[in-house]
N, C-alpha and C positions, 0 to 999 in steps of 0.2 A: 094048454092044460098042464103041461109039465111045470111051467113057471108059476102057475097058481099054487100047485102042490108044494113047490119049494118055498114059496112065500108063506103059506100057511104053517108049514113045519117050522120054519125059522121063527115066525111070530109066536108059536106055541112054546118053542124052546126058550126064547127070551122072556116070555111071560112067566115061565116056571122058575127061571134062574134069577130074575131080578128081585123078587121078594126075599130070597135067601141071602142075597148080598146086601140088602138094605139095612140090616142090623149086624154090623161087623163086631160090635162090642160083646155080643153074646158068646162068640166063640173064642174070646180072649183067654189065653192061658196065663195064670199067675202062679208063680213067678215065670218070667220068660226063660227060654232055653238058655243053657249055659253059654257063656261067652267063649268063642273060639277065635283067636286072632291069627291072621296069616303071618307067615314068616317075614320079619322086617329087617333081616340082616343076612349077610353072606352074598355069594356071587349070583344066586338066583332068587333074590328077595322078591316076594310077591306083593309087598306093601311097603310103607314107610313108617317110621316110628310115630310121626305126626298123625297119620291116618289111624294107626292103632290106638293112639291116645284119644282121638275123637270117638272111635268106636266104643272104647271103654267108658268114656263120659256119657255117651248116649245110652249104653247098657245100664250104667248106674242110675241114670235118670228114670229109665223104664222100671227098674226094680223099686226105686223110691216111690214112683207113682203107683205101682202095683200095691205096695204096702199101705200107702195112704188110702187107696180105695177099699182095701180089705178092712179098714177100721170102722 
């Protein structure tokens, strides 16, 4: 009986959460959050200049796409 209850609760939880995640474009914030790059120099660098360059290019593409959809 305990396993049946756990199964029913799990199914109900998934049934409630799936429709909310089916439409991710509704919760999209435009423009995206500000770009914060990790430290890419010094003795305790958290990233590399190349990775920061990729992050900046990806952020610029998101901002451009956001502006295009707003038109």
